[in-house]
N, CA, C and O of each residue as an XYZ file, in Angstrom:
656
protein
N      -4.247    -16.294     15.710
C      -4.090    -15.133     14.849
C      -2.876    -15.333     13.938
O      -1.800    -15.714     14.399
N      -3.055    -15.078     12.669
C      -1.961    -15.214     11.714
C      -0.977    -14.059     11.884
O      -1.361    -12.917     12.134
N       0.304    -14.396     11.738
C       1.352    -13.373     11.778
C       1.991    -13.287     10.396
O       2.140    -14.294      9.704
N       2.360    -12.089     10.009
C       3.005    -11.860      8.722
C       4.311    -11.115      8.938
O       4.461    -10.352      9.893
N       5.238    -11.346      8.047
C       6.509    -10.627      8.083
C       6.950    -10.330      6.656
O       6.516    -10.983      5.707
N       7.809     -9.344      6.522
C       8.417     -9.036      5.226
C       9.886     -9.413      5.280
O      10.600     -9.043      6.213
N      10.324    -10.138      4.290
C      11.716    -10.558      4.161
C      12.293     -9.841      2.947
O      11.693     -9.859      1.872
N      13.455     -9.208      3.112
C      14.141     -8.567      1.995
C      15.386     -9.358      1.652
O      16.187     -9.688      2.526
N      15.540     -9.658      0.384
C      16.725    -10.339     -0.127
C      17.460     -9.349     -1.027
O      16.969     -8.975     -2.092
N      18.634     -8.936     -0.585
C      19.422     -7.920     -1.290
C      20.885     -8.316     -1.158
O      21.655     -7.684     -0.435
N      21.251     -9.374     -1.870
C      22.559     -9.996     -1.728
C      23.593     -9.352     -2.657
O      23.253     -8.753     -3.678
N      24.848     -9.493     -2.277
C      25.948     -8.952     -3.078
C      25.936     -9.501     -4.506
O      26.271     -8.781     -5.447
N      25.555    -10.763     -4.672
C      25.580    -11.355     -6.015
C      24.261    -11.194     -6.775
O      24.078    -11.827     -7.815
N      23.351    -10.372     -6.285
C      22.128    -10.045     -7.026
C      22.423     -8.829     -7.906
O      21.789     -7.783     -7.767
N      23.373     -8.975     -8.795
C      23.779     -7.850     -9.640
C      24.164     -8.362    -11.019
O      24.491     -9.534    -11.206
N      24.115     -7.449    -11.974
C      24.546     -7.755    -13.335
C      24.986     -6.464    -14.004
O      24.425     -5.397    -13.756
N      25.984     -6.575    -14.846
C      26.502     -5.438    -15.600
C      26.113     -5.643    -17.055
O      26.359     -6.701    -17.636
N      25.508     -4.625    -17.631
C      25.097     -4.780    -19.024
C      24.991     -3.427    -19.708
O      24.937     -2.380    -19.064
N      24.965     -3.485    -21.024
C      24.793     -2.293    -21.830
C      23.350     -2.168    -22.294
O      22.596     -3.140    -22.316
N      22.988     -0.946    -22.664
C      21.632     -0.697    -23.169
C      21.555      0.729    -23.692
O      22.533      1.473    -23.629
N      20.419      1.099    -24.195
C      20.063      2.494    -24.431
C      18.576      2.623    -24.139
O      17.801      1.702    -24.401
N      18.186      3.755    -23.604
C      16.775      4.030    -23.337
C      16.194      4.756    -24.547
O      16.813      5.667    -25.097
N      15.011      4.343    -24.946
C      14.329      4.952    -26.088
C      13.255      5.898    -25.543
O      12.369      5.484    -24.795
N      13.348      7.169    -25.928
C      12.411      8.181    -25.434
C      11.251      8.445    -26.392
O      10.161      8.823    -25.962
N      11.482      8.250    -27.672
C      10.442      8.483    -28.678
C      10.886      7.807    -29.975
O      11.924      7.147    -30.013
N      10.111      7.971    -31.013
C      10.452      7.366    -32.301
C      11.731      7.952    -32.897
O      12.334      7.348    -33.785
N      12.143      9.114    -32.420
C      13.313      9.802    -32.990
C      14.442     10.039    -31.988
O      15.521     10.483    -32.381
N      14.221      9.755    -30.718
C      15.213     10.121    -29.698
C      15.520      8.942    -28.783
O      14.625      8.333    -28.196
N      16.808      8.638    -28.679
C      17.276      7.594    -27.773
C      18.599      8.022    -27.157
O      19.271      8.926    -27.653
N      18.958      7.355    -26.067
C      20.267      7.590    -25.462
C      21.349      6.931    -26.310
O      21.068      6.072    -27.146
N      22.580      7.346    -26.079
C      23.723      6.628    -26.636
C      23.880      5.307    -25.898
O      23.382      5.145    -24.784
N      24.570      4.372    -26.520
C      24.881      3.104    -25.873
C      25.705      3.384    -24.619
O      26.652      4.170    -24.648
N      25.338      2.737    -23.530
C      26.096      2.860    -22.287
C      25.752      1.667    -21.404
O      24.972      0.804    -21.805
N      26.318      1.614    -20.230
C      26.064      0.478    -19.359
C      25.870      0.870    -17.914
O      26.129      2.005    -17.515
N      25.404     -0.098    -17.134
C      25.176      0.078    -15.698
C      25.595     -1.182    -14.969
O      25.678     -2.267    -15.545
N      25.852     -1.008    -13.705
C      25.990     -2.132    -12.782
C      24.673     -2.198    -12.017
O      24.502     -1.526    -11.000
N      23.752     -3.008    -12.510
C      22.418     -3.116    -11.932
C      22.440     -4.014    -10.700
O      23.267     -4.920    -10.595
N      21.528     -3.755     -9.776
C      21.305     -4.628     -8.631
C      19.814     -4.899     -8.519
O      18.987     -4.129     -9.005
N      19.490     -6.009     -7.870
C      18.100     -6.421     -7.703
C      17.847     -6.702     -6.230
O      18.671     -7.322     -5.557
N      16.709     -6.247     -5.736
C      16.256     -6.537     -4.382
C      14.866     -7.154     -4.486
O      14.025     -6.681     -5.250
N      14.633     -8.204     -3.720
C      13.328     -8.857     -3.691
C      12.812     -8.802     -2.258
O      13.518     -9.171     -1.319
N      11.573     -8.335     -2.099
C      10.933     -8.313     -0.784
C       9.620     -9.061     -0.907
O       8.856     -8.848     -1.849
N       9.364     -9.934      0.044
C       8.077    -10.612      0.045
C       7.479    -10.567      1.438
O       8.189    -10.598      2.443
N       6.170    -10.495      1.473
C       5.422    -10.530      2.727
C       4.685    -11.848      2.753
O       3.969    -12.204      1.817
N       4.878    -12.570      3.855
C       4.336    -13.920      3.938
C       3.921    -14.231      5.365
O       4.342    -13.583      6.322
N       3.092    -15.233      5.466
C       2.656    -15.712      6.770
C       3.822    -16.409      7.476
O       4.561    -17.180      6.863
N       3.976    -16.126      8.776
C       4.950    -16.839      9.600
C       4.259    -18.105     10.094
O       3.243    -18.040     10.786
N       4.814    -19.246      9.735
C       4.202    -20.524     10.087
C       4.509    -20.893     11.529
O       5.320    -20.241     12.186
N       3.861    -21.937     12.014
C       3.978    -22.291     13.430
C       5.388    -22.678     13.844
O       5.707    -22.654     15.032
N       6.243    -23.035     12.886
C       7.627    -23.363     13.236
C       8.537    -22.131     13.198
O       9.759    -22.260     13.262
N       7.939    -20.937     13.095
C       8.675    -19.693     13.265
C       9.354    -19.144     12.026
O      10.232    -18.289     12.137
N       8.976    -19.607     10.863
C       9.536    -19.055      9.628
C       8.468    -19.047      8.537
O       7.407    -19.655      8.676
N       8.776    -18.343      7.453
C       7.822    -18.257      6.351
C       7.913    -19.511      5.488
O       7.012    -20.350      5.521
N       8.966    -19.646      4.735
C       9.242    -20.835      3.926
C      10.722    -20.784      3.569
O      11.388    -19.780      3.820
N      11.226    -21.839      2.996
C      12.627    -21.872      2.575
C      12.754    -21.040      1.307
O      12.448    -21.512      0.212
N      13.206    -19.803      1.461
C      13.288    -18.902      0.314
C      14.632    -19.011     -0.410
O      14.988    -18.131     -1.194
N      15.372    -20.078     -0.151
C      16.609    -20.331     -0.888
C      16.370    -20.463     -2.380
O      17.211    -20.065     -3.186
N      15.216    -21.026     -2.752
C      14.870    -21.164     -4.175
C      14.778    -19.788     -4.834
O      15.220    -19.608     -5.969
N      14.206    -18.824     -4.123
C      14.082    -17.464     -4.639
C      15.464    -16.827     -4.797
O      15.718    -16.125     -5.776
N      16.351    -17.071     -3.839
C      17.720    -16.551     -3.941
C      18.443    -17.170     -5.138
O      19.094    -16.462     -5.907
N      18.330    -18.466     -5.293
C      19.006    -19.135     -6.412
C      18.466    -18.651     -7.763
O      19.232    -18.480     -8.712
N      17.162    -18.434     -7.850
C      16.579    -17.948     -9.105
C      17.088    -16.543     -9.417
O      17.401    -16.240    -10.568
N      17.173    -15.684     -8.404
C      17.677    -14.324     -8.609
C      19.126    -14.362     -9.081
O      19.499    -13.645    -10.010
N      19.938    -15.195     -8.444
C      21.341    -15.333     -8.852
C      21.440    -15.808    -10.300
O      22.251    -15.293    -11.070
N      20.623    -16.779    -10.667
C      20.651    -17.323    -12.028
C      20.242    -16.268    -13.052
O      20.895    -16.122    -14.085
N      19.161    -15.528    -12.774
C      18.703    -14.500    -13.709
C      19.754    -13.409    -13.889
O      20.015    -12.972    -15.009
N      20.354    -12.972    -12.787
C      21.401    -11.947    -12.874
C      22.590    -12.462    -13.675
O      23.155    -11.736    -14.493
N      22.964    -13.701    -13.442
C      24.089    -14.299    -14.163
C      23.801    -14.383    -15.662
O      24.692    -14.146    -16.478
N      22.566    -14.719    -16.028
C      22.198    -14.814    -17.449
C      22.265    -13.459    -18.153
O      22.622    -13.390    -19.329
N      21.922    -12.380    -17.441
C      21.941    -11.044    -18.039
C      23.334    -10.426    -18.045
O      23.626     -9.563    -18.872
N      24.186    -10.856    -17.138
C      25.492    -10.235    -16.933
C      26.335    -10.237    -18.213
O      26.409    -11.229    -18.939
N      26.967     -9.086    -18.457
C      27.897     -8.894    -19.575
C      27.247     -9.111    -20.939
O      27.846     -9.690    -21.846
N      26.013     -8.637    -21.063
C      25.308     -8.654    -22.343
C      24.779     -7.258    -22.651
O      24.731     -6.387    -21.782
N      24.392     -7.070    -23.884
C      23.691     -5.858    -24.273
C      22.216     -6.211    -24.337
O      21.832     -7.160    -25.021
N      21.384     -5.452    -23.627
C      19.953     -5.746    -23.560
C      19.195     -4.917    -24.594
O      19.384     -3.706    -24.708
N      18.340     -5.597    -25.335
C      17.471     -4.928    -26.302
C      16.016     -5.213    -25.945
O      15.680     -6.324    -25.536
N      15.143     -4.199    -26.103
C      13.721     -4.395    -25.818
C      12.994     -5.004    -27.014
O      12.861     -4.363    -28.057
N      12.534     -6.218    -26.865
C      11.869     -6.913    -27.956
C      10.463     -6.428    -28.247
O       9.890     -6.789    -29.275
N       9.886     -5.608    -27.355
C       8.507     -5.147    -27.547
C       8.400     -3.633    -27.697
O       7.336     -3.058    -27.463
N       9.486     -2.993    -28.081
C       9.456     -1.541    -28.267
C       8.686     -1.181    -29.533
O       8.882     -1.807    -30.575
N       7.814     -0.180    -29.453
C       7.121      0.260    -30.667
C       8.043      1.045    -31.604
O       7.685      1.304    -32.753
N       9.238      1.428    -31.113
C      10.145      2.276    -31.890
C      11.404      1.559    -32.378
O      12.240      2.162    -33.051
N      11.542      0.290    -32.046
C      12.756     -0.440    -32.402
C      12.371     -1.721    -33.130
O      11.517     -2.479    -32.672
N      13.006     -1.947    -34.255
C      12.807     -3.201    -34.981
C      14.095     -3.997    -34.883
O      15.178     -3.477    -35.151
N      13.975     -5.248    -34.501
C      15.152     -6.100    -34.343
C      15.166     -7.126    -35.464
O      14.184     -7.827    -35.708
N      16.291     -7.193    -36.128
C      16.493     -8.138    -37.229
C      17.582     -9.121    -36.798
O      18.712     -8.724    -36.512
N      17.232    -10.387    -36.754
C      18.192    -11.410    -36.337
C      18.644    -12.209    -37.544
O      17.843    -12.811    -38.260
N      19.944    -12.197    -37.746
C      20.562    -13.021    -38.780
C      21.467    -14.026    -38.081
O      21.681    -13.957    -36.871
N      21.982    -14.941    -38.851
C      22.858    -15.960    -38.265
C      24.115    -15.335    -37.664
O      24.566    -15.744    -36.594
N      24.685    -14.334    -38.363
C      25.961    -13.770    -37.937
C      25.848    -12.435    -37.211
O      26.806    -12.011    -36.565
N      24.706    -11.764    -37.299
C      24.539    -10.450    -36.673
C      23.092    -10.233    -36.232
O      22.154    -10.830    -36.760
N      22.959     -9.359    -35.249
C      21.650     -8.850    -34.829
C      21.682     -7.356    -35.114
O      22.617     -6.662    -34.713
N      20.669     -6.865    -35.800
C      20.582     -5.437    -36.080
C      19.417     -4.841    -35.298
O      18.312     -5.384    -35.284
N      19.688     -3.718    -34.654
C      18.640     -2.936    -34.007
C      18.375     -1.742    -34.919
O      19.244     -0.888    -35.099
N      17.180     -1.684    -35.490
C      16.810     -0.589    -36.388
C      16.035      0.445    -35.578
O      14.944      0.177    -35.074
N      16.627      1.636    -35.465
C      15.974      2.730    -34.756
C      15.992      3.958    -35.657
O      17.061      4.405    -36.074
N      14.827      4.502    -35.957
C      14.715      5.657    -36.845
C      15.506      5.349    -38.121
O      15.160      4.408    -38.835
N      16.537      6.101    -38.422
C      17.343      5.849    -39.622
C      18.612      5.054    -39.319
O      19.419      4.816    -40.217
N      18.793      4.648    -38.082
C      20.016      3.948    -37.666
C      19.853      2.432    -37.776
O      18.772      1.882    -37.565
N      20.950      1.788    -38.109
C      21.013      0.330    -38.148
C      22.223     -0.061    -37.294
O      23.367      0.056    -37.735
N      21.958     -0.526    -36.066
C      23.009     -0.767    -35.081
C      23.319     -2.264    -35.045
O      22.443     -3.064    -34.715
N      24.567     -2.659    -35.382
C      24.903     -4.089    -35.421
C      25.427     -4.618    -34.081
O      26.107     -3.907    -33.341
N      25.100     -5.862    -33.791
C      25.593     -6.565    -32.604
C      25.913     -8.006    -32.988
O      25.317     -8.559    -33.913
N      26.846     -8.598    -32.281
C      27.073    -10.035    -32.414
C      25.989    -10.761    -31.625
O      25.661    -10.339    -30.516
N      25.427    -11.831    -32.158
C      24.343    -12.539    -31.452
C      24.717    -12.980    -30.034
O      23.868    -12.953    -29.143
N      25.953    -13.378    -29.813
C      26.346    -13.863    -28.487
C      26.394    -12.748    -27.443
O      26.415    -13.019    -26.242
N      26.412    -11.489    -27.903
C      26.503    -10.356    -26.984
C      25.150     -9.763    -26.611
O      25.083     -8.882    -25.754
N      24.075    -10.225    -27.234
C      22.762     -9.585    -27.090
C      21.756    -10.522    -26.424
O      21.721    -11.723    -26.693
N      20.946     -9.938    -25.552
C      19.754    -10.617    -25.041
C      18.566     -9.724    -25.380
O      18.545     -8.541    -25.041
N      17.593    -10.301    -26.044
C      16.367     -9.573    -26.386
C      15.323     -9.964    -25.352
O      14.895    -11.116    -25.283
N      14.922     -8.989    -24.556
C      13.946     -9.240    -23.491
C      12.539     -8.865    -23.961
O      12.390     -7.965    -24.788
N      11.515     -9.536    -23.452
C      10.127     -9.202    -23.813
C       9.622     -7.992    -23.017
O       8.691     -8.093    -22.217
N      10.265     -6.854    -23.263
C       9.929     -5.607    -22.577
C       9.847     -4.493    -23.615
O      10.345     -4.643    -24.731
N       9.220     -3.375    -23.250
C       9.036     -2.264    -24.177
C      10.242     -1.332    -24.233
O      10.430     -0.621    -25.220
N      11.059     -1.328    -23.182
C      12.206     -0.433    -23.104
C      13.146     -0.996    -22.050
O      12.695     -1.685    -21.134
N      14.419     -0.724    -22.155
C      15.355     -1.184    -21.126
C      15.462     -0.066    -20.094
O      16.363      0.772    -20.136
N      14.509     -0.089    -19.171
C      14.415      0.893    -18.093
C      14.279      0.144    -16.774
O      14.001     -1.055    -16.755
N      14.475      0.857    -15.679
C      14.290      0.235    -14.365
C      12.860     -0.258    -14.194
O      12.626     -1.318    -13.614
N      11.909      0.515    -14.699
C      10.505      0.119    -14.596
C      10.262     -1.230    -15.269
O       9.597     -2.101    -14.707
N      10.799     -1.394    -16.462
C      10.588     -2.629    -17.214
C      11.428     -3.783    -16.670
O      10.964     -4.923    -16.648
N      12.651     -3.505    -16.233
C      13.484     -4.575    -15.677
C      12.889     -5.126    -14.387
O      12.890     -6.339    -14.177
N      12.380     -4.251    -13.521
C      11.767     -4.743    -12.278
C      10.535     -5.590    -12.600
O      10.303     -6.612    -11.954
N       9.749     -5.178    -13.585
C       8.579     -5.966    -13.991
C       9.004     -7.313    -14.572
O       8.384     -8.335    -14.278
N      10.056     -7.323    -15.395
C      10.533     -8.571    -15.997
C      10.982     -9.557    -14.913
O      10.639    -10.738    -14.964
N      11.747     -9.070    -13.938
C      12.164     -9.949    -12.842
C      10.943    -10.486    -12.094
O      10.872    -11.680    -11.803
N       9.988     -9.617    -11.784
C       8.787    -10.056    -11.073
C       8.061    -11.145    -11.862
O       7.623    -12.139    -11.282
N       7.933    -10.972    -13.156
C       7.261    -11.985    -13.978
C       7.997    -13.326    -13.934
O       7.367    -14.382    -13.988
N       9.312    -13.285    -13.838
C      10.071    -14.537    -13.734
C       9.744    -15.249    -12.424
O       9.621    -16.473    -12.397
N       9.602    -14.487    -11.338
C       9.244    -15.097    -10.048
C       7.819    -15.631    -10.076
O       7.532    -16.682     -9.503
N       6.928    -14.908    -10.743
C       5.519    -15.303    -10.743
C       5.244    -16.535    -11.600
O       4.113    -17.021    -11.638
N       6.256    -17.040    -12.282
C       6.099    -18.349    -12.924
C       5.807    -19.412    -11.862
O       5.232    -20.457    -12.164
N       6.209    -19.136    -10.616
C       5.972    -20.032     -9.477
C       4.862    -19.492     -8.571
O       4.875    -19.747     -7.367
N       3.911    -18.757     -9.128
C       2.881    -18.085     -8.334
C       2.093    -19.049     -7.456
O       1.812    -18.726     -6.301
N       1.732    -20.206     -7.961
C       0.964    -21.161     -7.153
C       1.757    -21.599     -5.932
O       1.198    -21.771     -4.849
N       3.059    -21.780     -6.110
C       3.904    -22.163     -4.984
C       3.943    -21.049     -3.940
O       3.857    -21.318     -2.741
N       4.072    -19.796     -4.391
C       4.068    -18.673     -3.453
C       2.750    -18.610     -2.691
O       2.739    -18.418     -1.475
N       1.656    -18.768     -3.399
C       0.352    -18.715     -2.745
C       0.200    -19.847     -1.742
O      -0.399    -19.654     -0.684
N       0.733    -21.030     -2.055
C       0.664    -22.164     -1.123
C       1.422    -21.869      0.165
O       1.062    -22.382      1.225
N       2.466    -21.049      0.086
C       3.242    -20.687      1.274
C       2.696    -19.445      1.970
O       3.312    -18.948      2.913
N       1.566    -18.943      1.527
C       0.964    -17.786      2.182
C       1.615    -16.460      1.826
O       1.485    -15.490      2.572
N       2.318    -16.403      0.692
C       2.917    -15.137      0.268
C       1.794    -14.212     -0.179
O       0.977    -14.566     -1.029
N       1.767    -13.023      0.408
C       0.713    -12.048      0.116
C       1.169    -10.970     -0.862
O       0.359    -10.376     -1.574
N       2.473    -10.727     -0.884
C       2.978     -9.640     -1.724
C       4.436     -9.904     -2.075
O       5.204    -10.414     -1.260
N       4.802     -9.550     -3.299
C       6.195     -9.602     -3.737
C       6.510     -8.258     -4.380
O       5.751     -7.759     -5.212
N       7.626     -7.686     -3.987
C       8.118     -6.448     -4.598
C       9.524     -6.704     -5.115
O      10.363     -7.261     -4.406
N       9.775     -6.300     -6.338
C      11.111     -6.408     -6.920
C      11.579     -4.999     -7.247
O      10.877     -4.241     -7.916
N      12.774     -4.655     -6.770
C      13.382     -3.367     -7.096
C      14.595     -3.616     -7.968
O      15.419     -4.481     -7.672
N      14.701     -2.857     -9.037
C      15.891     -2.854     -9.878
C      16.587     -1.514     -9.666
O      15.960     -0.458     -9.740
N      17.885     -1.572     -9.404
C      18.705     -0.384     -9.159
C      19.706     -0.223    -10.297
O      20.324     -1.198    -10.725
N      19.868      1.006    -10.789
C      20.923      1.285    -11.768
C      22.129      1.919    -11.095
O      23.149      2.163    -11.739
N      22.015      2.179     -9.829
C      23.074      2.764     -9.023
C      22.494      3.143     -7.680
O      21.283      3.053     -7.480
N      23.347      3.568     -6.750
C      22.842      3.959     -5.431
C      21.815      5.089     -5.544
O      22.057      6.097     -6.208
N      20.686      4.909     -4.897
C      19.677      5.960     -4.855
C      18.771      6.050     -6.066
O      17.977      6.985     -6.159
N      18.860      5.108     -7.003
C      17.996      5.153     -8.188
C      17.457      3.765     -8.472
O      18.195      2.862     -8.866
N      16.150      3.608     -8.264
C      15.530      2.297     -8.451
C      14.080      2.462     -8.880
O      13.503      3.547     -8.801
N      13.511      1.354     -9.336
C      12.078      1.277     -9.633
C      11.583     -0.066     -9.129
O      12.327     -1.047     -9.105
N      10.318     -0.101     -8.727
C       9.725     -1.316     -8.168
C       8.580     -1.817     -9.029
O       7.871     -1.048     -9.677
N       8.425     -3.130     -9.013
C       7.231     -3.779     -9.553
C       6.660     -4.607     -8.409
O       7.406     -5.279     -7.697
N       5.347     -4.564     -8.227
C       4.721     -5.196     -7.063
C       3.581     -6.102     -7.506
O       2.773     -5.741     -8.362
N       3.535     -7.288     -6.904
C       2.420     -8.217     -7.069
C       1.767     -8.386     -5.708
O       2.452     -8.581     -4.705
N       0.433     -8.311     -5.674
C      -0.322     -8.553     -4.443
C      -1.313     -9.672     -4.696
O      -2.013     -9.697     -5.709
N      -1.354    -10.586     -3.761
C      -2.281    -11.711     -3.855
C      -3.712    -11.205     -3.757
O      -4.014    -10.332     -2.944
N      -4.572    -11.741     -4.568
C      -5.985    -11.364     -4.502
C      -6.570    -11.875     -3.195
O      -6.264    -12.990     -2.771
N      -7.417    -11.064     -2.547
C      -8.004    -11.507     -1.266
C      -8.932    -12.692     -1.431
O      -9.497    -13.175     -0.450
């Protein structure tokens, strides 16, 4: 009989501090502000005959790397229907409604998401892990859940389940 277990990875260094604004509509957005985000990854996998799932150190290292890449940047949603991003050599402009918000290119990361929200950040992290989907399936991983936290008690999850 196959055995399954869930492993949660929620390390101290699975965090990043960044600025953003949430866009609510074509005319309404938050002011620029920041959060100390944290990431938790949970996976359910088969326990192999040697008493473990697989060496999930690769997953920890990838999470650390992704958090480090986002840390101390301003995040912009590259797929927002309400925001137009103009990239020049010396500046990045975020055009929202009648506003033209300037940023230095080195301070900005444009993510392929619709909004900088917990919902979208958790999905973005999950998509980064699923670049290795075949490897996860080879190890019997049945489910992966990624939670993004903007503070204690506030998070959103994105979940992938292996097809039966």
